[in-house]
VEXVO-473118 format. One record per atom (N, C-alpha, C, O): atom name; x, y, z; residue in three letters. Coordinates in steps of 0.1 Angstrom, whole numbers, plus 5000, padded with zeros to 4 digits. Layout:
! residues N
<vexlo><atomo>CA</atomo><xx>X</xx><yy>Y</yy><zz>Z</zz><residuo>ALA</residuo></vexlo>
...
***
This chain:
! residues 59
<vexlo><atomo>N</atomo><xx>1740</xx><yy>6027</yy><zz>7861</zz><residuo>MET</residuo></vexlo>
<vexlo><atomo>CA</atomo><xx>1728</xx><yy>6028</yy><zz>7856</zz><residuo>MET</residuo></vexlo>
<vexlo><atomo>C</atomo><xx>1724</xx><yy>6043</yy><zz>7857</zz><residuo>MET</residuo></vexlo>
<vexlo><atomo>O</atomo><xx>1723</xx><yy>6049</yy><zz>7868</zz><residuo>MET</residuo></vexlo>
<vexlo><atomo>N</atomo><xx>1721</xx><yy>6051</yy><zz>7846</zz><residuo>THR</residuo></vexlo>
<vexlo><atomo>CA</atomo><xx>1716</xx><yy>6064</yy><zz>7847</zz><residuo>THR</residuo></vexlo>
<vexlo><atomo>C</atomo><xx>1701</xx><yy>6064</yy><zz>7847</zz><residuo>THR</residuo></vexlo>
<vexlo><atomo>O</atomo><xx>1695</xx><yy>6056</yy><zz>7840</zz><residuo>THR</residuo></vexlo>
<vexlo><atomo>N</atomo><xx>1695</xx><yy>6074</yy><zz>7853</zz><residuo>GLN</residuo></vexlo>
<vexlo><atomo>CA</atomo><xx>1680</xx><yy>6074</yy><zz>7854</zz><residuo>GLN</residuo></vexlo>
<vexlo><atomo>C</atomo><xx>1676</xx><yy>6088</yy><zz>7848</zz><residuo>GLN</residuo></vexlo>
<vexlo><atomo>O</atomo><xx>1682</xx><yy>6098</yy><zz>7852</zz><residuo>GLN</residuo></vexlo>
<vexlo><atomo>N</atomo><xx>1666</xx><yy>6087</yy><zz>7839</zz><residuo>ASP</residuo></vexlo>
<vexlo><atomo>CA</atomo><xx>1661</xx><yy>6099</yy><zz>7833</zz><residuo>ASP</residuo></vexlo>
<vexlo><atomo>C</atomo><xx>1653</xx><yy>6106</yy><zz>7842</zz><residuo>ASP</residuo></vexlo>
<vexlo><atomo>O</atomo><xx>1643</xx><yy>6101</yy><zz>7846</zz><residuo>ASP</residuo></vexlo>
<vexlo><atomo>N</atomo><xx>1657</xx><yy>6119</yy><zz>7846</zz><residuo>LEU</residuo></vexlo>
<vexlo><atomo>CA</atomo><xx>1650</xx><yy>6127</yy><zz>7856</zz><residuo>LEU</residuo></vexlo>
<vexlo><atomo>C</atomo><xx>1641</xx><yy>6137</yy><zz>7850</zz><residuo>LEU</residuo></vexlo>
<vexlo><atomo>O</atomo><xx>1636</xx><yy>6146</yy><zz>7857</zz><residuo>LEU</residuo></vexlo>
<vexlo><atomo>N</atomo><xx>1640</xx><yy>6137</yy><zz>7837</zz><residuo>THR</residuo></vexlo>
<vexlo><atomo>CA</atomo><xx>1631</xx><yy>6146</yy><zz>7830</zz><residuo>THR</residuo></vexlo>
<vexlo><atomo>C</atomo><xx>1617</xx><yy>6145</yy><zz>7834</zz><residuo>THR</residuo></vexlo>
<vexlo><atomo>O</atomo><xx>1611</xx><yy>6134</yy><zz>7834</zz><residuo>THR</residuo></vexlo>
<vexlo><atomo>N</atomo><xx>1610</xx><yy>6156</yy><zz>7838</zz><residuo>PRO</residuo></vexlo>
<vexlo><atomo>CA</atomo><xx>1597</xx><yy>6154</yy><zz>7845</zz><residuo>PRO</residuo></vexlo>
<vexlo><atomo>C</atomo><xx>1587</xx><yy>6150</yy><zz>7833</zz><residuo>PRO</residuo></vexlo>
<vexlo><atomo>O</atomo><xx>1587</xx><yy>6155</yy><zz>7822</zz><residuo>PRO</residuo></vexlo>
<vexlo><atomo>N</atomo><xx>1578</xx><yy>6139</yy><zz>7836</zz><residuo>GLN</residuo></vexlo>
<vexlo><atomo>CA</atomo><xx>1568</xx><yy>6136</yy><zz>7827</zz><residuo>GLN</residuo></vexlo>
<vexlo><atomo>C</atomo><xx>1556</xx><yy>6145</yy><zz>7827</zz><residuo>GLN</residuo></vexlo>
<vexlo><atomo>O</atomo><xx>1549</xx><yy>6147</yy><zz>7817</zz><residuo>GLN</residuo></vexlo>
<vexlo><atomo>N</atomo><xx>1553</xx><yy>6151</yy><zz>7839</zz><residuo>TYR</residuo></vexlo>
<vexlo><atomo>CA</atomo><xx>1542</xx><yy>6158</yy><zz>7841</zz><residuo>TYR</residuo></vexlo>
<vexlo><atomo>C</atomo><xx>1546</xx><yy>6171</yy><zz>7848</zz><residuo>TYR</residuo></vexlo>
<vexlo><atomo>O</atomo><xx>1557</xx><yy>6171</yy><zz>7855</zz><residuo>TYR</residuo></vexlo>
<vexlo><atomo>N</atomo><xx>1540</xx><yy>6182</yy><zz>7846</zz><residuo>THR</residuo></vexlo>
<vexlo><atomo>CA</atomo><xx>1543</xx><yy>6195</yy><zz>7850</zz><residuo>THR</residuo></vexlo>
<vexlo><atomo>C</atomo><xx>1531</xx><yy>6202</yy><zz>7856</zz><residuo>THR</residuo></vexlo>
<vexlo><atomo>O</atomo><xx>1520</xx><yy>6198</yy><zz>7853</zz><residuo>THR</residuo></vexlo>
<vexlo><atomo>N</atomo><xx>1534</xx><yy>6212</yy><zz>7863</zz><residuo>VAL</residuo></vexlo>
<vexlo><atomo>CA</atomo><xx>1524</xx><yy>6222</yy><zz>7868</zz><residuo>VAL</residuo></vexlo>
<vexlo><atomo>C</atomo><xx>1519</xx><yy>6230</yy><zz>7857</zz><residuo>VAL</residuo></vexlo>
<vexlo><atomo>O</atomo><xx>1527</xx><yy>6235</yy><zz>7850</zz><residuo>VAL</residuo></vexlo>
<vexlo><atomo>N</atomo><xx>1506</xx><yy>6233</yy><zz>7855</zz><residuo>PRO</residuo></vexlo>
<vexlo><atomo>CA</atomo><xx>1502</xx><yy>6242</yy><zz>7844</zz><residuo>PRO</residuo></vexlo>
<vexlo><atomo>C</atomo><xx>1508</xx><yy>6255</yy><zz>7845</zz><residuo>PRO</residuo></vexlo>
<vexlo><atomo>O</atomo><xx>1508</xx><yy>6261</yy><zz>7856</zz><residuo>PRO</residuo></vexlo>
<vexlo><atomo>N</atomo><xx>1514</xx><yy>6259</yy><zz>7834</zz><residuo>GLY</residuo></vexlo>
<vexlo><atomo>CA</atomo><xx>1521</xx><yy>6272</yy><zz>7833</zz><residuo>GLY</residuo></vexlo>
<vexlo><atomo>C</atomo><xx>1535</xx><yy>6271</yy><zz>7836</zz><residuo>GLY</residuo></vexlo>
<vexlo><atomo>O</atomo><xx>1542</xx><yy>6281</yy><zz>7836</zz><residuo>GLY</residuo></vexlo>
<vexlo><atomo>N</atomo><xx>1540</xx><yy>6260</yy><zz>7840</zz><residuo>LEU</residuo></vexlo>
<vexlo><atomo>CA</atomo><xx>1555</xx><yy>6258</yy><zz>7843</zz><residuo>LEU</residuo></vexlo>
<vexlo><atomo>C</atomo><xx>1559</xx><yy>6247</yy><zz>7833</zz><residuo>LEU</residuo></vexlo>
<vexlo><atomo>O</atomo><xx>1554</xx><yy>6236</yy><zz>7832</zz><residuo>LEU</residuo></vexlo>
<vexlo><atomo>N</atomo><xx>1570</xx><yy>6252</yy><zz>7825</zz><residuo>GLY</residuo></vexlo>
<vexlo><atomo>CA</atomo><xx>1576</xx><yy>6244</yy><zz>7815</zz><residuo>GLY</residuo></vexlo>
<vexlo><atomo>C</atomo><xx>1585</xx><yy>6231</yy><zz>7821</zz><residuo>GLY</residuo></vexlo>
<vexlo><atomo>O</atomo><xx>1588</xx><yy>6231</yy><zz>7833</zz><residuo>GLY</residuo></vexlo>
<vexlo><atomo>N</atomo><xx>1588</xx><yy>6222</yy><zz>7813</zz><residuo>ARG</residuo></vexlo>
<vexlo><atomo>CA</atomo><xx>1596</xx><yy>6212</yy><zz>7817</zz><residuo>ARG</residuo></vexlo>
<vexlo><atomo>C</atomo><xx>1610</xx><yy>6215</yy><zz>7823</zz><residuo>ARG</residuo></vexlo>
<vexlo><atomo>O</atomo><xx>1615</xx><yy>6209</yy><zz>7833</zz><residuo>ARG</residuo></vexlo>
<vexlo><atomo>N</atomo><xx>1617</xx><yy>6225</yy><zz>7816</zz><residuo>GLY</residuo></vexlo>
<vexlo><atomo>CA</atomo><xx>1629</xx><yy>6229</yy><zz>7822</zz><residuo>GLY</residuo></vexlo>
<vexlo><atomo>C</atomo><xx>1628</xx><yy>6235</yy><zz>7836</zz><residuo>GLY</residuo></vexlo>
<vexlo><atomo>O</atomo><xx>1636</xx><yy>6232</yy><zz>7844</zz><residuo>GLY</residuo></vexlo>
<vexlo><atomo>N</atomo><xx>1618</xx><yy>6244</yy><zz>7839</zz><residuo>ALA</residuo></vexlo>
<vexlo><atomo>CA</atomo><xx>1616</xx><yy>6250</yy><zz>7851</zz><residuo>ALA</residuo></vexlo>
<vexlo><atomo>C</atomo><xx>1612</xx><yy>6240</yy><zz>7861</zz><residuo>ALA</residuo></vexlo>
<vexlo><atomo>O</atomo><xx>1616</xx><yy>6241</yy><zz>7873</zz><residuo>ALA</residuo></vexlo>
<vexlo><atomo>N</atomo><xx>1604</xx><yy>6230</yy><zz>7857</zz><residuo>THR</residuo></vexlo>
<vexlo><atomo>CA</atomo><xx>1600</xx><yy>6220</yy><zz>7866</zz><residuo>THR</residuo></vexlo>
<vexlo><atomo>C</atomo><xx>1611</xx><yy>6211</yy><zz>7871</zz><residuo>THR</residuo></vexlo>
<vexlo><atomo>O</atomo><xx>1612</xx><yy>6207</yy><zz>7882</zz><residuo>THR</residuo></vexlo>
<vexlo><atomo>N</atomo><xx>1620</xx><yy>6208</yy><zz>7860</zz><residuo>GLY</residuo></vexlo>
<vexlo><atomo>CA</atomo><xx>1633</xx><yy>6200</yy><zz>7864</zz><residuo>GLY</residuo></vexlo>
<vexlo><atomo>C</atomo><xx>1641</xx><yy>6207</yy><zz>7874</zz><residuo>GLY</residuo></vexlo>
<vexlo><atomo>O</atomo><xx>1645</xx><yy>6201</yy><zz>7884</zz><residuo>GLY</residuo></vexlo>
<vexlo><atomo>N</atomo><xx>1644</xx><yy>6221</yy><zz>7872</zz><residuo>ARG</residuo></vexlo>
<vexlo><atomo>CA</atomo><xx>1652</xx><yy>6228</yy><zz>7882</zz><residuo>ARG</residuo></vexlo>
<vexlo><atomo>C</atomo><xx>1645</xx><yy>6229</yy><zz>7895</zz><residuo>ARG</residuo></vexlo>
<vexlo><atomo>O</atomo><xx>1652</xx><yy>6227</yy><zz>7905</zz><residuo>ARG</residuo></vexlo>
<vexlo><atomo>N</atomo><xx>1632</xx><yy>6230</yy><zz>7896</zz><residuo>LEU</residuo></vexlo>
<vexlo><atomo>CA</atomo><xx>1625</xx><yy>6231</yy><zz>7909</zz><residuo>LEU</residuo></vexlo>
<vexlo><atomo>C</atomo><xx>1626</xx><yy>6217</yy><zz>7916</zz><residuo>LEU</residuo></vexlo>
<vexlo><atomo>O</atomo><xx>1628</xx><yy>6216</yy><zz>7928</zz><residuo>LEU</residuo></vexlo>
<vexlo><atomo>N</atomo><xx>1624</xx><yy>6208</yy><zz>7908</zz><residuo>THR</residuo></vexlo>
<vexlo><atomo>CA</atomo><xx>1625</xx><yy>6194</yy><zz>7914</zz><residuo>THR</residuo></vexlo>
<vexlo><atomo>C</atomo><xx>1639</xx><yy>6191</yy><zz>7920</zz><residuo>THR</residuo></vexlo>
<vexlo><atomo>O</atomo><xx>1640</xx><yy>6185</yy><zz>7931</zz><residuo>THR</residuo></vexlo>
<vexlo><atomo>N</atomo><xx>1649</xx><yy>6196</yy><zz>7912</zz><residuo>GLY</residuo></vexlo>
<vexlo><atomo>CA</atomo><xx>1662</xx><yy>6195</yy><zz>7917</zz><residuo>GLY</residuo></vexlo>
<vexlo><atomo>C</atomo><xx>1665</xx><yy>6202</yy><zz>7931</zz><residuo>GLY</residuo></vexlo>
<vexlo><atomo>O</atomo><xx>1670</xx><yy>6197</yy><zz>7940</zz><residuo>GLY</residuo></vexlo>
<vexlo><atomo>N</atomo><xx>1661</xx><yy>6215</yy><zz>7931</zz><residuo>MET</residuo></vexlo>
<vexlo><atomo>CA</atomo><xx>1662</xx><yy>6222</yy><zz>7943</zz><residuo>MET</residuo></vexlo>
<vexlo><atomo>C</atomo><xx>1655</xx><yy>6217</yy><zz>7955</zz><residuo>MET</residuo></vexlo>
<vexlo><atomo>O</atomo><xx>1660</xx><yy>6217</yy><zz>7966</zz><residuo>MET</residuo></vexlo>
<vexlo><atomo>N</atomo><xx>1643</xx><yy>6211</yy><zz>7953</zz><residuo>LEU</residuo></vexlo>
<vexlo><atomo>CA</atomo><xx>1634</xx><yy>6205</yy><zz>7964</zz><residuo>LEU</residuo></vexlo>
<vexlo><atomo>C</atomo><xx>1642</xx><yy>6193</yy><zz>7968</zz><residuo>LEU</residuo></vexlo>
<vexlo><atomo>O</atomo><xx>1642</xx><yy>6190</yy><zz>7980</zz><residuo>LEU</residuo></vexlo>
<vexlo><atomo>N</atomo><xx>1648</xx><yy>6185</yy><zz>7959</zz><residuo>ARG</residuo></vexlo>
<vexlo><atomo>CA</atomo><xx>1655</xx><yy>6173</yy><zz>7963</zz><residuo>ARG</residuo></vexlo>
<vexlo><atomo>C</atomo><xx>1667</xx><yy>6176</yy><zz>7972</zz><residuo>ARG</residuo></vexlo>
<vexlo><atomo>O</atomo><xx>1670</xx><yy>6169</yy><zz>7982</zz><residuo>ARG</residuo></vexlo>
<vexlo><atomo>N</atomo><xx>1674</xx><yy>6186</yy><zz>7968</zz><residuo>LEU</residuo></vexlo>
<vexlo><atomo>CA</atomo><xx>1686</xx><yy>6191</yy><zz>7976</zz><residuo>LEU</residuo></vexlo>
<vexlo><atomo>C</atomo><xx>1681</xx><yy>6195</yy><zz>7991</zz><residuo>LEU</residuo></vexlo>
<vexlo><atomo>O</atomo><xx>1687</xx><yy>6191</yy><zz>8001</zz><residuo>LEU</residuo></vexlo>
<vexlo><atomo>N</atomo><xx>1670</xx><yy>6203</yy><zz>7991</zz><residuo>ARG</residuo></vexlo>
<vexlo><atomo>CA</atomo><xx>1665</xx><yy>6207</yy><zz>8004</zz><residuo>ARG</residuo></vexlo>
<vexlo><atomo>C</atomo><xx>1660</xx><yy>6195</yy><zz>8013</zz><residuo>ARG</residuo></vexlo>
<vexlo><atomo>O</atomo><xx>1663</xx><yy>6194</yy><zz>8025</zz><residuo>ARG</residuo></vexlo>
<vexlo><atomo>N</atomo><xx>1654</xx><yy>6185</yy><zz>8007</zz><residuo>LEU</residuo></vexlo>
<vexlo><atomo>CA</atomo><xx>1650</xx><yy>6173</yy><zz>8013</zz><residuo>LEU</residuo></vexlo>
<vexlo><atomo>C</atomo><xx>1663</xx><yy>6165</yy><zz>8019</zz><residuo>LEU</residuo></vexlo>
<vexlo><atomo>O</atomo><xx>1663</xx><yy>6160</yy><zz>8030</zz><residuo>LEU</residuo></vexlo>
<vexlo><atomo>N</atomo><xx>1673</xx><yy>6164</yy><zz>8010</zz><residuo>HIS</residuo></vexlo>
<vexlo><atomo>CA</atomo><xx>1684</xx><yy>6158</yy><zz>8014</zz><residuo>HIS</residuo></vexlo>
<vexlo><atomo>C</atomo><xx>1691</xx><yy>6165</yy><zz>8026</zz><residuo>HIS</residuo></vexlo>
<vexlo><atomo>O</atomo><xx>1696</xx><yy>6158</yy><zz>8035</zz><residuo>HIS</residuo></vexlo>
<vexlo><atomo>N</atomo><xx>1691</xx><yy>6178</yy><zz>8026</zz><residuo>ALA</residuo></vexlo>
<vexlo><atomo>CA</atomo><xx>1697</xx><yy>6187</yy><zz>8037</zz><residuo>ALA</residuo></vexlo>
<vexlo><atomo>C</atomo><xx>1690</xx><yy>6184</yy><zz>8049</zz><residuo>ALA</residuo></vexlo>
<vexlo><atomo>O</atomo><xx>1696</xx><yy>6183</yy><zz>8060</zz><residuo>ALA</residuo></vexlo>
<vexlo><atomo>N</atomo><xx>1677</xx><yy>6183</yy><zz>8048</zz><residuo>ALA</residuo></vexlo>
<vexlo><atomo>CA</atomo><xx>1668</xx><yy>6181</yy><zz>8061</zz><residuo>ALA</residuo></vexlo>
<vexlo><atomo>C</atomo><xx>1672</xx><yy>6168</yy><zz>8067</zz><residuo>ALA</residuo></vexlo>
<vexlo><atomo>O</atomo><xx>1673</xx><yy>6166</yy><zz>8079</zz><residuo>ALA</residuo></vexlo>
<vexlo><atomo>N</atomo><xx>1673</xx><yy>6158</yy><zz>8058</zz><residuo>GLY</residuo></vexlo>
<vexlo><atomo>CA</atomo><xx>1676</xx><yy>6145</yy><zz>8063</zz><residuo>GLY</residuo></vexlo>
<vexlo><atomo>C</atomo><xx>1689</xx><yy>6145</yy><zz>8070</zz><residuo>GLY</residuo></vexlo>
<vexlo><atomo>O</atomo><xx>1691</xx><yy>6137</yy><zz>8079</zz><residuo>GLY</residuo></vexlo>
<vexlo><atomo>N</atomo><xx>1699</xx><yy>6152</yy><zz>8065</zz><residuo>ASP</residuo></vexlo>
<vexlo><atomo>CA</atomo><xx>1713</xx><yy>6152</yy><zz>8071</zz><residuo>ASP</residuo></vexlo>
<vexlo><atomo>C</atomo><xx>1712</xx><yy>6160</yy><zz>8084</zz><residuo>ASP</residuo></vexlo>
<vexlo><atomo>O</atomo><xx>1720</xx><yy>6158</yy><zz>8093</zz><residuo>ASP</residuo></vexlo>
<vexlo><atomo>N</atomo><xx>1703</xx><yy>6169</yy><zz>8086</zz><residuo>LEU</residuo></vexlo>
<vexlo><atomo>CA</atomo><xx>1702</xx><yy>6178</yy><zz>8097</zz><residuo>LEU</residuo></vexlo>
<vexlo><atomo>C</atomo><xx>1697</xx><yy>6170</yy><zz>8109</zz><residuo>LEU</residuo></vexlo>
<vexlo><atomo>O</atomo><xx>1703</xx><yy>6172</yy><zz>8120</zz><residuo>LEU</residuo></vexlo>
<vexlo><atomo>N</atomo><xx>1688</xx><yy>6161</yy><zz>8108</zz><residuo>HIS</residuo></vexlo>
<vexlo><atomo>CA</atomo><xx>1682</xx><yy>6153</yy><zz>8118</zz><residuo>HIS</residuo></vexlo>
<vexlo><atomo>C</atomo><xx>1693</xx><yy>6147</yy><zz>8128</zz><residuo>HIS</residuo></vexlo>
<vexlo><atomo>O</atomo><xx>1693</xx><yy>6149</yy><zz>8140</zz><residuo>HIS</residuo></vexlo>
<vexlo><atomo>N</atomo><xx>1701</xx><yy>6138</yy><zz>8122</zz><residuo>PRO</residuo></vexlo>
<vexlo><atomo>CA</atomo><xx>1712</xx><yy>6132</yy><zz>8130</zz><residuo>PRO</residuo></vexlo>
<vexlo><atomo>C</atomo><xx>1721</xx><yy>6141</yy><zz>8138</zz><residuo>PRO</residuo></vexlo>
<vexlo><atomo>O</atomo><xx>1724</xx><yy>6139</yy><zz>8150</zz><residuo>PRO</residuo></vexlo>
<vexlo><atomo>N</atomo><xx>1724</xx><yy>6152</yy><zz>8131</zz><residuo>ALA</residuo></vexlo>
<vexlo><atomo>CA</atomo><xx>1732</xx><yy>6162</yy><zz>8138</zz><residuo>ALA</residuo></vexlo>
<vexlo><atomo>C</atomo><xx>1725</xx><yy>6168</yy><zz>8149</zz><residuo>ALA</residuo></vexlo>
<vexlo><atomo>O</atomo><xx>1731</xx><yy>6170</yy><zz>8160</zz><residuo>ALA</residuo></vexlo>
<vexlo><atomo>N</atomo><xx>1712</xx><yy>6172</yy><zz>8148</zz><residuo>LEU</residuo></vexlo>
<vexlo><atomo>CA</atomo><xx>1705</xx><yy>6177</yy><zz>8159</zz><residuo>LEU</residuo></vexlo>
<vexlo><atomo>C</atomo><xx>1703</xx><yy>6167</yy><zz>8170</zz><residuo>LEU</residuo></vexlo>
<vexlo><atomo>O</atomo><xx>1704</xx><yy>6171</yy><zz>8182</zz><residuo>LEU</residuo></vexlo>
<vexlo><atomo>N</atomo><xx>1701</xx><yy>6155</yy><zz>8167</zz><residuo>GLU</residuo></vexlo>
<vexlo><atomo>CA</atomo><xx>1701</xx><yy>6144</yy><zz>8177</zz><residuo>GLU</residuo></vexlo>
<vexlo><atomo>C</atomo><xx>1713</xx><yy>6143</yy><zz>8185</zz><residuo>GLU</residuo></vexlo>
<vexlo><atomo>O</atomo><xx>1712</xx><yy>6142</yy><zz>8197</zz><residuo>GLU</residuo></vexlo>
<vexlo><atomo>N</atomo><xx>1725</xx><yy>6144</yy><zz>8179</zz><residuo>HIS</residuo></vexlo>
<vexlo><atomo>CA</atomo><xx>1737</xx><yy>6143</yy><zz>8184</zz><residuo>HIS</residuo></vexlo>
<vexlo><atomo>C</atomo><xx>1739</xx><yy>6156</yy><zz>8194</zz><residuo>HIS</residuo></vexlo>
<vexlo><atomo>O</atomo><xx>1744</xx><yy>6154</yy><zz>8206</zz><residuo>HIS</residuo></vexlo>
<vexlo><atomo>N</atomo><xx>1736</xx><yy>6167</yy><zz>8190</zz><residuo>VAL</residuo></vexlo>
<vexlo><atomo>CA</atomo><xx>1737</xx><yy>6179</yy><zz>8198</zz><residuo>VAL</residuo></vexlo>
<vexlo><atomo>C</atomo><xx>1728</xx><yy>6178</yy><zz>8211</zz><residuo>VAL</residuo></vexlo>
<vexlo><atomo>O</atomo><xx>1732</xx><yy>6180</yy><zz>8222</zz><residuo>VAL</residuo></vexlo>
<vexlo><atomo>N</atomo><xx>1716</xx><yy>6174</yy><zz>8209</zz><residuo>ARG</residuo></vexlo>
<vexlo><atomo>CA</atomo><xx>1707</xx><yy>6172</yy><zz>8219</zz><residuo>ARG</residuo></vexlo>
<vexlo><atomo>C</atomo><xx>1711</xx><yy>6163</yy><zz>8230</zz><residuo>ARG</residuo></vexlo>
<vexlo><atomo>O</atomo><xx>1710</xx><yy>6166</yy><zz>8242</zz><residuo>ARG</residuo></vexlo>
<vexlo><atomo>N</atomo><xx>1717</xx><yy>6152</yy><zz>8225</zz><residuo>ARG</residuo></vexlo>
<vexlo><atomo>CA</atomo><xx>1723</xx><yy>6142</yy><zz>8235</zz><residuo>ARG</residuo></vexlo>
<vexlo><atomo>C</atomo><xx>1734</xx><yy>6148</yy><zz>8243</zz><residuo>ARG</residuo></vexlo>
<vexlo><atomo>O</atomo><xx>1736</xx><yy>6145</yy><zz>8255</zz><residuo>ARG</residuo></vexlo>
<vexlo><atomo>N</atomo><xx>1743</xx><yy>6155</yy><zz>8236</zz><residuo>ASN</residuo></vexlo>
<vexlo><atomo>CA</atomo><xx>1754</xx><yy>6161</yy><zz>8243</zz><residuo>ASN</residuo></vexlo>
<vexlo><atomo>C</atomo><xx>1750</xx><yy>6172</yy><zz>8253</zz><residuo>ASN</residuo></vexlo>
<vexlo><atomo>O</atomo><xx>1757</xx><yy>6174</yy><zz>8264</zz><residuo>ASN</residuo></vexlo>
<vexlo><atomo>N</atomo><xx>1738</xx><yy>6179</yy><zz>8250</zz><residuo>VAL</residuo></vexlo>
<vexlo><atomo>CA</atomo><xx>1734</xx><yy>6190</yy><zz>8259</zz><residuo>VAL</residuo></vexlo>
<vexlo><atomo>C</atomo><xx>1726</xx><yy>6184</yy><zz>8271</zz><residuo>VAL</residuo></vexlo>
<vexlo><atomo>O</atomo><xx>1729</xx><yy>6187</yy><zz>8282</zz><residuo>VAL</residuo></vexlo>
<vexlo><atomo>N</atomo><xx>1716</xx><yy>6176</yy><zz>8267</zz><residuo>VAL</residuo></vexlo>
<vexlo><atomo>CA</atomo><xx>1707</xx><yy>6172</yy><zz>8279</zz><residuo>VAL</residuo></vexlo>
<vexlo><atomo>C</atomo><xx>1708</xx><yy>6158</yy><zz>8283</zz><residuo>VAL</residuo></vexlo>
<vexlo><atomo>O</atomo><xx>1702</xx><yy>6154</yy><zz>8293</zz><residuo>VAL</residuo></vexlo>
<vexlo><atomo>N</atomo><xx>1716</xx><yy>6150</yy><zz>8276</zz><residuo>GLY</residuo></vexlo>
<vexlo><atomo>CA</atomo><xx>1718</xx><yy>6136</yy><zz>8279</zz><residuo>GLY</residuo></vexlo>
<vexlo><atomo>C</atomo><xx>1707</xx><yy>6126</yy><zz>8274</zz><residuo>GLY</residuo></vexlo>
<vexlo><atomo>O</atomo><xx>1696</xx><yy>6130</yy><zz>8270</zz><residuo>GLY</residuo></vexlo>
<vexlo><atomo>N</atomo><xx>1710</xx><yy>6113</yy><zz>8272</zz><residuo>PRO</residuo></vexlo>
<vexlo><atomo>CA</atomo><xx>1702</xx><yy>6104</yy><zz>8266</zz><residuo>PRO</residuo></vexlo>
<vexlo><atomo>C</atomo><xx>1690</xx><yy>6100</yy><zz>8275</zz><residuo>PRO</residuo></vexlo>
<vexlo><atomo>O</atomo><xx>1681</xx><yy>6094</yy><zz>8270</zz><residuo>PRO</residuo></vexlo>
<vexlo><atomo>N</atomo><xx>1689</xx><yy>6105</yy><zz>8287</zz><residuo>HIS</residuo></vexlo>
<vexlo><atomo>CA</atomo><xx>1678</xx><yy>6101</yy><zz>8296</zz><residuo>HIS</residuo></vexlo>
<vexlo><atomo>C</atomo><xx>1668</xx><yy>6113</yy><zz>8298</zz><residuo>HIS</residuo></vexlo>
<vexlo><atomo>O</atomo><xx>1660</xx><yy>6112</yy><zz>8307</zz><residuo>HIS</residuo></vexlo>
<vexlo><atomo>N</atomo><xx>1669</xx><yy>6123</yy><zz>8290</zz><residuo>PHE</residuo></vexlo>
<vexlo><atomo>CA</atomo><xx>1661</xx><yy>6135</yy><zz>8291</zz><residuo>PHE</residuo></vexlo>
<vexlo><atomo>C</atomo><xx>1646</xx><yy>6131</yy><zz>8289</zz><residuo>PHE</residuo></vexlo>
<vexlo><atomo>O</atomo><xx>1644</xx><yy>6125</yy><zz>8279</zz><residuo>PHE</residuo></vexlo>
<vexlo><atomo>N</atomo><xx>1636</xx><yy>6134</yy><zz>8297</zz><residuo>ILE</residuo></vexlo>
<vexlo><atomo>CA</atomo><xx>1623</xx><yy>6129</yy><zz>8295</zz><residuo>ILE</residuo></vexlo>
<vexlo><atomo>C</atomo><xx>1615</xx><yy>6136</yy><zz>8285</zz><residuo>ILE</residuo></vexlo>
<vexlo><atomo>O</atomo><xx>1604</xx><yy>6132</yy><zz>8281</zz><residuo>ILE</residuo></vexlo>
<vexlo><atomo>N</atomo><xx>1620</xx><yy>6148</yy><zz>8281</zz><residuo>GLY</residuo></vexlo>
<vexlo><atomo>CA</atomo><xx>1612</xx><yy>6156</yy><zz>8273</zz><residuo>GLY</residuo></vexlo>
<vexlo><atomo>C</atomo><xx>1613</xx><yy>6153</yy><zz>8258</zz><residuo>GLY</residuo></vexlo>
<vexlo><atomo>O</atomo><xx>1606</xx><yy>6159</yy><zz>8250</zz><residuo>GLY</residuo></vexlo>
<vexlo><atomo>N</atomo><xx>1621</xx><yy>6144</yy><zz>8254</zz><residuo>TRP</residuo></vexlo>
<vexlo><atomo>CA</atomo><xx>1623</xx><yy>6141</yy><zz>8240</zz><residuo>TRP</residuo></vexlo>
<vexlo><atomo>C</atomo><xx>1625</xx><yy>6125</yy><zz>8238</zz><residuo>TRP</residuo></vexlo>
<vexlo><atomo>O</atomo><xx>1633</xx><yy>6119</yy><zz>8245</zz><residuo>TRP</residuo></vexlo>
<vexlo><atomo>N</atomo><xx>1617</xx><yy>6119</yy><zz>8230</zz><residuo>PRO</residuo></vexlo>
<vexlo><atomo>CA</atomo><xx>1619</xx><yy>6105</yy><zz>8229</zz><residuo>PRO</residuo></vexlo>
<vexlo><atomo>C</atomo><xx>1632</xx><yy>6101</yy><zz>8223</zz><residuo>PRO</residuo></vexlo>
<vexlo><atomo>O</atomo><xx>1637</xx><yy>6108</yy><zz>8214</zz><residuo>PRO</residuo></vexlo>
<vexlo><atomo>N</atomo><xx>1638</xx><yy>6090</yy><zz>8227</zz><residuo>SER</residuo></vexlo>
<vexlo><atomo>CA</atomo><xx>1651</xx><yy>6085</yy><zz>8222</zz><residuo>SER</residuo></vexlo>
<vexlo><atomo>C</atomo><xx>1648</xx><yy>6078</yy><zz>8210</zz><residuo>SER</residuo></vexlo>
<vexlo><atomo>O</atomo><xx>1639</xx><yy>6071</yy><zz>8208</zz><residuo>SER</residuo></vexlo>
<vexlo><atomo>N</atomo><xx>1658</xx><yy>6081</yy><zz>8200</zz><residuo>THR</residuo></vexlo>
<vexlo><atomo>CA</atomo><xx>1656</xx><yy>6074</yy><zz>8186</zz><residuo>THR</residuo></vexlo>
<vexlo><atomo>C</atomo><xx>1666</xx><yy>6062</yy><zz>8186</zz><residuo>THR</residuo></vexlo>
<vexlo><atomo>O</atomo><xx>1667</xx><yy>6055</yy><zz>8176</zz><residuo>THR</residuo></vexlo>
<vexlo><atomo>N</atomo><xx>1674</xx><yy>6060</yy><zz>8195</zz><residuo>GLY</residuo></vexlo>
<vexlo><atomo>CA</atomo><xx>1683</xx><yy>6048</yy><zz>8194</zz><residuo>GLY</residuo></vexlo>
<vexlo><atomo>C</atomo><xx>1692</xx><yy>6046</yy><zz>8206</zz><residuo>GLY</residuo></vexlo>
<vexlo><atomo>O</atomo><xx>1700</xx><yy>6036</yy><zz>8206</zz><residuo>GLY</residuo></vexlo>
***
């Protein structure tokens, strides 16, 4: 199933094409930030261990 990602609403002064490109870039950055969290958690556990008191454990 394909989803229409054409923006229905835009910021005043910003056309639909520019809004679509901006939305795409922001989605990529959000996805990258989500990928970064598990990697940083893995590094933290390797450096300080799972029982380090300064950071709450996520799992």
